[in-house]
N, C-alpha and C positions, 0 to 999 in steps of 0.2 A: 075246385081249383086250389085247392091244399093239394093236390094230390102234383096237381103240377107244379108247384113252387116247390115242393119237398121235393122231385128228379133235377131244377133250375139250378138247387143251391150244392145237388150233389155233384153234379154236372163240374163245376163252379170250383169246386172244391179238390176236385178232380187236377182240373188243371191247374189249382194251384200250389200243389203238393207237388214238390224237387224232383226234379229227374235226374235217374242216375245213367251217366252215360258212362256205358264201357272202351277201353284205347283198343283200339286194332291192333291184331298186336305189331306188324309196321311201327306201326306209334310208337310203341314202348320202347320198342329198339331205339329208336332215334331218339326220344329222351335220355337213355339211359348211356349210350355215344356222346350227347351235347352235352351231361353231367361232365360225364368224365374226359372229356374234350375243356373246359372250362375250369376242370380243377388242375387239370398239367398245364391249362393255359395260368395258375397262379405260382408256377412254382419254376425258378429263376432262369436252370438248366436247360428247360423244354421251348421256353421262349428262345435263351442262348441259341437254343440247339435249329431252330425253324427262324430264326430272325439273320442269324449269323455263319453257322457252320453250313449250313446247307443249302446257301448261295455259294458260298465261298466254293463247296466242293462241289458242285453244280457247274461253275464260272473254272476252276482248274480242271475235271474234266472237258469241259470245251476247249480251253487252249492247248490240254493235251492231241484233244482230238487233231483239230488245224493244224499243232507242227506234226502231225504221222502222214498229215496229205504231201507227196508231193511237189504240189504247187504252194503250199503257204508257207512250210520250210526252205526250197527254192528265195521264193521272192522275201521272205523275211533275211536271209543270210546274203541276198543281192544289198537289202536294202542298208542293213550291219556293213558290210564290204566299203559300197560306196560310200558312208558315212567317215569310216575312219580314214578311206583314203583320202577327202577333202581337207580333215584335220592332221595328218600326218604330214602332208603338203604343208602346213604353212612352217612359216620361215625360223619361226623361234622354235622349232620343235624340230628341225637341221645340228647332224651333230656334223660340224665344216671341221674339225682336228682332233686328236685322242691330246691329252699332255701328259706325261711321266714325266713329275722337278725332282724325283730322285732315282740312286740305281746307276749302275757304270750302263755305258753306252751298247757293252751288247746285250746284256740283260734289258735294259728300254727294247734294244728290238726282238730278242726273244717274246719281249709281252708282245707287242705291235705284228705278232708272225704268228701268235697263239690265238690271240683275239680275232684274226682273221674278218677287220672293217673293212666295208668299201664304199670310202667318204666321197659324196656325200650321202649318208644316210640318218634314216628318220629317228628320233629313240625310241619311238614304239615300236619298230622293228628290231632293234638294238635289246635283248633282252639284259639285262645290266648283271640278276642276280644269277645270269649264268656266267656270265664274260668274268662277273669276278672269283667265282669258282671256277672256270677257268686257268687265270691268271694265279689263284692258287696252289694250283696241279702242278705246277713249278717245281723246283726241289730249292732252289733260295729265295723261297718266297714263304714267310712266315705268314702275313695275312695281310690282307689287299681290303681298299673299298672305289668304290666304282661311284659316283653320279654326275650329273649330270649337269650347266653351268652356261650356261649362255653360246650354246654354239659349240661346246667345248666338254670332252668326255675327260674330265677328269679324274687317274687309276690314280690311287697314292697306296704305295706298297711299304710292308715292313722288310723289309731282308734277313735272313736267318744269317750271323756268323756267323763266322769260321773258330771255336775253338779246343779243335784237336785235329792231328794230322793221325789218321787210322792207316797202317799194310795191311791188307789183306789179300791174297793168295796174288801174289804180282803185281797188284793194281794198289793207286794209292787213290785214299779221296780223303777229304776234308769236312767233318762234321762237327756241329752244334753246337751247341751245352746240351741237347736234348737227345745227341746223338742218330740225329736226321744227320741224309748224307747232305750235302751243301755246292760240291763240285764235283768234279775227276779232276787231279793234274800228273805232269807225266813225273814229276821226281820230289823227294820231299823236299829238298832243298828251295822250291818254288815258295814255301810255305815255312824255313826251317825259325821264325819266330813260335811255333808255334810245337807246343809240347805232343809226342810221342806213341799211336797205343797200336802194338802188333797183334792179331791173332783173331781167329773167330772166337764170333762174341762179343768183340769187344765196344762193339758199340751200341748193344744194351746196357754194359752196367757202367757207363757214361757219368751218373752220379759219384758209384766211387772210386772211379780213376777222377777224376778232380779235385774229389774227396785227401784220398794220396798223394798226390802233386803237389796240394795242398801243403802239406805236413812237411814234405821235401826242401819243400822249396827253397830254406836256407844253405840246402847242398847246392845252386846253383848251379853249375855248367855242366857238376861231376854227375847228374840225372842222366842219360842218353831216352830213356822210354820207361815204359809197362809195357811187359808181353801177358797175355789173357791163357790161362793154360785150364786146356779141356774143359771151358766153356764157363768156368766154378771159378777160378783165382786168378791173385796176379803175381806174378814177377819182377820185383825193382831193379830196372836193369844201373847199376852205373859203372865209370869208367874201369874200375879194379873190382867191382865186388858185382855179386845179383842176391839178394832182398829176398828168399822163396817166403810170400804170405800164406797167409791159413786160408780157406775157403773162406769163411766166415769173420767178420769183427777185424776185416785186415787192416783198413788206415789205422785200429788202434792196435795192432800186432806194430806195423811203423813209427808208431808213436813212440815204443817202447823201446824199439835199436834207434831213433834221434834222445832218446832219451839215456841210453846205454853209450850211446857217440858222446853227449856232453857230458860224462863222466867217466869214461872209461878211452876213449876214442876205439871203440870199436870197430869204425870202420874205417880206421888208419891201419888196424894191423895184416899183415897179409895173405886177408884169405879171401877165395876164389866164394865162397858162396855162406851168408848167413841163413838157415835154414834156420822161423817161425814157425812150422806149422805146428809144432806140439807146443799147447801154453805153457803145458808144465816146466818145461826148457831150451834152449835155443846151442845150437849147436852150427860149430865154423866149422866150413872145412881147409883147409891152408891146401895152401898151391906149391911144387913141390921143390921148389926153391927155399918155403918157410917148412915144408919137414924135413930134410936135410937139415936147416940148422935147428930144427925142434933135438931132432936127432943127437946132434951132435950135443945140445945144452945136456938133454937125458946123459950122456957119456961123461958131460965132465962134471954130474951131480953122483956119479956111484950109482947110475940108476936110476934115482930119487925123480918119483914123479915131478914131474911140471904143469 
């Protein structure tokens, strides 16, 4: 009896002992992956990647794949064109006329010609930026703006104003203050009110030419014009005299001449050329009659220098 009870206690004790169950290899791997996944999910960038960027990438790939399909892209293009045609046909978007408030009639005709609009036309079919660039391509136009207002395409322009007449290679042009060709004229006298510059490269030295003309302005009608010499310097042509200016600081040299004119009347002497190219000295070349008078004066003064 005692032996049986002891055996029963041993069995019960054996049943109550902790049982250690070793996990299978597959279960150990799944546990590690789950742990790592939980750790990653706690990071912000991983959640954003899974919840936002990966779905967005999938959507973009789906759209791109659909667009590459000829059937899908054709259908989308047809729907877009249908909607665009419906909007373009609305009367409030129709250009009925073109208004150019300033400019000569000839210039207005040139603008209408290069715009080449067949009215009426939808404003959606008229590229306003391209039209503005086309209008600004005209030599006489400095700047332009094109805008649509209540059925009217308003073209506002700023014309280039002729500042000088340029004679070059037997052709005569009107230049604006920047040296840009505004127009070609048949004769110089078409714009007799403008100053004259002559020679190759004169249009590229307009700033200096304008300064020289401002210096000689007190001489009035005695100034015939400026001649560009070798595309590097100016000659100032007066009625009876030519002033040769240096390549550098030409306007300053002309100021010296004007100062000598105020003090000594150097431009009133019988000289054909006043050479200012050497900044250290002024050379006067007399005409034939002046040279004869100079020789006679020297003879009367017994050969003394005059």
